[in-house]
VMD Tcl script that draws the C-alpha trace (Angstrom):
set ca {
  {33.90 -6.89 202.99}
  {35.96 -10.05 203.11}
  {38.75 -10.01 200.49}
  {40.99 -12.77 199.18}
  {44.78 -12.44 198.80}
  {44.35 -10.72 195.40}
  {41.99 -8.11 196.89}
  {38.85 -9.54 195.31}
  {35.66 -10.14 197.32}
  {35.41 -13.61 198.80}
  {31.74 -13.84 197.84}
  {29.00 -11.89 196.08}
  {25.29 -12.53 196.48}
  {23.60 -14.31 193.62}
  {21.33 -12.12 191.49}
  {17.64 -12.40 190.72}
  {16.72 -12.07 187.04}
  {14.22 -9.28 186.37}
  {14.24 -9.56 182.57}
  {15.76 -11.83 179.95}
  {15.61 -9.31 177.10}
  {17.31 -7.09 177.94}
  {19.19 -9.15 180.51}
  {18.53 -7.32 183.80}
  {19.77 -8.81 187.06}
  {19.11 -7.58 190.59}
  {21.91 -7.92 193.14}
  {19.94 -7.07 196.28}
  {22.07 -5.51 199.02}
  {25.23 -5.54 196.91}
  {26.57 -2.64 199.02}
  {25.95 -2.07 202.71}
  {24.26 1.05 204.03}
  {27.65 2.23 205.35}
  {29.26 1.74 201.94}
  {26.45 3.73 200.30}
  {26.95 6.54 202.81}
  {30.71 6.43 202.21}
  {30.22 6.85 198.45}
  {27.81 9.76 198.96}
  {30.23 11.48 201.35}
  {33.26 10.87 199.11}
  {31.53 12.02 195.91}
  {29.64 15.06 197.19}
  {32.46 17.64 197.17}
  {33.48 16.55 193.64}
  {30.04 16.69 191.97}
  {29.69 18.86 188.86}
  {26.96 19.14 186.22}
  {26.80 15.92 184.17}
  {27.95 15.82 180.57}
  {27.51 13.53 177.57}
  {29.86 12.62 174.72}
  {29.19 14.70 171.62}
  {29.00 12.13 168.79}
  {30.51 14.59 166.28}
  {33.47 15.88 168.25}
  {33.93 13.11 170.84}
  {34.16 15.81 173.53}
  {32.25 15.94 176.79}
  {29.51 18.57 176.62}
  {26.53 19.67 178.68}
  {23.25 18.54 177.14}
  {19.61 18.79 178.28}
  {19.22 15.00 177.89}
  {21.24 14.62 181.14}
  {20.57 17.08 183.94}
  {22.14 15.40 186.97}
  {25.39 16.14 188.78}
  {28.19 13.58 188.58}
  {31.77 12.69 189.36}
  {34.07 9.82 188.48}
  {36.99 8.18 190.27}
  {39.77 7.11 187.93}
  {42.26 4.51 189.14}
  {44.82 7.07 190.43}
  {42.02 8.75 192.44}
  {40.78 5.55 194.07}
  {41.46 4.97 197.72}
  {41.52 1.37 199.02}
  {37.79 1.42 199.87}
  {36.79 2.63 196.38}
  {39.10 0.05 194.84}
  {37.49 -2.73 196.90}
  {33.99 -1.59 195.88}
  {35.05 -1.58 192.22}
  {36.32 -5.13 192.66}
  {32.95 -6.17 194.10}
  {31.14 -4.64 191.10}
  {33.49 -6.48 188.76}
  {32.96 -9.77 190.60}
  {29.16 -9.34 190.50}
  {29.23 -8.53 186.79}
  {31.61 -11.38 185.97}
  {34.21 -9.04 184.51}
  {37.82 -8.21 185.25}
  {38.17 -4.99 187.24}
  {40.63 -3.74 184.59}
  {37.85 -3.92 181.97}
  {35.57 -1.51 183.81}
  {35.19 2.21 183.48}
  {35.99 4.44 186.44}
  {33.36 4.31 189.18}
  {30.89 7.15 188.68}
  {28.47 8.69 191.18}
  {25.45 10.64 189.98}
  {23.09 12.82 192.01}
  {19.61 13.68 190.79}
  {17.79 16.62 192.33}
  {14.08 17.36 191.99}
  {13.18 17.47 188.30}
  {16.57 16.25 187.10}
  {16.79 13.24 184.81}
  {18.68 11.28 182.23}
  {16.28 11.04 179.32}
  {15.99 7.96 177.12}
  {19.48 7.00 175.95}
  {21.67 4.06 175.02}
  {24.69 3.13 177.11}
  {26.76 2.83 173.93}
  {28.40 5.36 171.65}
  {27.52 5.20 167.95}
  {30.57 4.25 165.87}
  {32.88 3.61 168.83}
  {35.14 0.56 168.56}
  {35.22 -0.19 172.29}
  {31.55 -0.42 173.28}
  {30.17 -0.71 176.78}
  {28.63 -4.18 177.03}
  {26.95 -3.88 180.42}
  {26.07 -1.36 183.08}
  {25.95 -1.83 186.86}
  {23.63 0.56 188.70}
  {23.81 0.92 192.48}
  {21.28 3.13 194.23}
  {22.81 4.91 197.23}
  {19.62 6.17 198.85}
  {15.89 5.61 198.81}
  {14.55 8.87 200.22}
  {13.17 10.21 196.95}
  {9.68 10.30 195.50}
  {10.08 10.02 191.75}
  {12.73 8.54 189.56}
  {12.95 5.11 188.08}
  {14.97 3.28 185.47}
  {12.97 2.20 182.44}
  {13.89 -0.22 179.67}
  {11.88 0.99 176.69}
  {11.87 -2.21 174.60}
  {10.81 -4.58 177.39}
  {8.58 -2.25 179.40}
  {10.51 -3.10 182.59}
  {10.60 -0.23 185.08}
  {12.10 -0.20 188.54}
  {12.78 2.26 191.32}
  {16.02 1.65 193.14}
  {16.86 2.01 196.79}
  {19.56 1.41 199.34}
  {21.10 -1.75 200.66}
  {18.74 -1.70 203.64}
  {15.88 -3.25 201.66}
  {15.29 -5.14 198.44}
  {15.72 -1.98 196.34}
  {13.62 -2.74 193.30}
  {9.92 -3.02 192.81}
  {9.62 -4.05 189.21}
  {6.55 -3.32 187.12}
  {5.58 -4.02 183.54}
  {3.73 -1.36 181.55}
}
mol new
graphics top color blue
foreach p $ca { graphics top sphere $p radius 0.5 }
foreach p [lrange $ca 0 end-1] q [lrange $ca 1 end] { graphics top cylinder $p $q radius 0.2 }
display resetview
């Protein structure tokens, strides 16, 4: 990845709009195959069962709505490659890298899922305003991301191909 003097990517591919409401953009081949493999390799030894925020206590708890494994990389845990990838995600999303949450990697095994949910926390002052999803592999049979209100569904894949085949219900 070519970086400028500040460490930001020199360029990011322009997205294709999949939906206006909700606003869903596709950044085809945002990461290279090698970068996807790097993230898989870096995350794998750190993966633990995923958790959700309990709305009553604010604590992270296991919940059957989310059955994947996950890990996150906070700023002190980032190596230069992770930091550069975070900067590319920020550039693609039009945000400042300091505004983003730590990079998270999730792994879904057969039958695992993240049931219908909102990427916001009820009552929280500092709400998430957008989500960037990057699919690190495409060797799976099921699994897709679905936007309930619009009917948009897509199945992600790696950087080696245009990863989404969108469908309307």
